C-alpha positions in Angstrom: -7.6 45.2 -3.3 -9.4 48.6 -3.6 -12.5 46.9 -5.1 -13.1 44.4 -2.3 -14.4 45.8 1.0 -12.4 44.8 4.1 -15.1 42.4 5.4 -15.1 40.5 2.1 -11.4 39.7 2.5 -11.9 38.4 6.0 -14.8 36.2 4.9 -12.8 34.6 2.1 -9.8 33.9 4.3 -12.0 31.8 6.6 -13.1 29.4 3.9 -12.4 25.8 4.7 -10.0 24.1 2.2 -11.7 21.3 0.2 -10.5 17.9 1.2 -8.3 16.0 -1.2 -9.8 13.6 -3.6 -9.5 10.0 -2.4 -7.9 7.5 -4.7 -9.8 4.6 -6.3 -8.6 1.1 -5.5 -7.0 0.9 -9.0 -5.2 4.3 -8.5 -4.0 3.2 -5.1 -2.7 -0.1 -6.4 -1.0 1.6 -9.3 0.6 4.3 -7.1 1.9 1.6 -4.8 3.5 -0.3 -7.7 5.1 2.9 -9.1 6.4 4.1 -5.8 7.7 0.6 -4.9 9.6 0.4 -8.2 11.0 3.9 -7.7 12.1 3.1 -4.1 13.7 -0.2 -5.1 15.6 1.6 -7.9 16.9 4.2 -5.5 17.9 1.5 -3.0 19.9 -0.4 -5.7 21.5 2.8 -6.8 22.6 3.6 -3.2 23.9 0.1 -2.6 26.1 0.4 -5.7 27.4 3.8 -4.7 30.9 4.3 -3.0 29.2 5.7 0.1 27.6 2.3 0.8 29.6 0.0 3.1 28.9 -3.4 1.5 30.9 -5.4 4.0 29.1 -4.1 7.0 25.7 -4.7 5.3 26.6 -8.2 4.2 27.8 -9.1 7.7 24.4 -8.2 9.2 22.0 -9.8 6.7 20.8 -13.4 6.7 21.1 -14.0 3.0 24.1 -12.2 1.4 23.6 -14.0 -1.9 20.0 -12.9 -2.2 21.1 -9.3 -1.4 23.8 -9.4 -4.0 21.4 -10.7 -6.6 19.0 -7.8 -5.7 21.7 -5.2 -6.1 22.6 -6.8 -9.4 19.0 -6.3 -10.6 17.1 -9.5 -9.5 13.7 -9.3 -8.0 13.3 -8.3 -4.3 10.8 -11.2 -3.7 11.0 -14.9 -4.4 8.4 -16.8 -6.4 7.3 -18.5 -3.2 6.8 -15.1 -1.4 4.7 -14.0 -4.4 2.6 -17.1 -4.1 2.1 -16.7 -0.4 1.2 -13.0 -0.9 -1.4 -13.9 -3.6 -3.0 -16.5 -1.4 -3.3 -14.0 1.5 -4.1 -10.8 -0.3 -5.0 -11.7 -3.9 -8.3 -12.3 -5.5 -8.5 -15.7 -3.9 -8.5 -14.2 -0.4 -11.2 -11.7 -1.5 -13.4 -14.5 -2.6 -12.9 -16.4 0.6 -13.6 -13.2 2.7 -16.8 -12.6 0.7 -17.9 -16.2 1.4 -17.2 -15.8 5.1 -19.2 -12.5 5.3 -22.1 -14.1 3.4 -22.1 -17.1 5.8 -22.1 -14.7 8.8 -24.9 -12.6 7.3 -26.9 -15.8 6.7 -26.4 -17.0 10.3 -27.4 -13.6 11.7 -30.6 -13.7 9.6 -31.4 -17.2 10.9 -30.9 -16.1 14.5 -33.2 -13.1 14.0 -35.9 -15.3 12.5 -35.6 -17.7 15.4 -35.9 -14.9 17.9 -39.0 -13.5 16.1 -40.7 -16.9 16.2 
């Protein structure tokens, strides 16, 4: 501390922290998968613990068999749910979105050309 003048210490304490680095799409997707798997494992573990009241949970859910299968290690989503998700959010939906945006851009360009004429 004796080698830094007092003004220097004040100046360095006012520096703005650097913002965190943003994740790439791939890193974001990967982190989502890892964290989801981790949370599902924790949920299964809790549901198998003596602290968990299975009867009260089963009495409140719509599909007790599906819940029991999940606790036993089955997937938390059905193949049909995966298919619907892929249609809505997968590569197919990105392609459709891209086509829609291209069509909108083309229409806007045509309108601008007509206005200029």
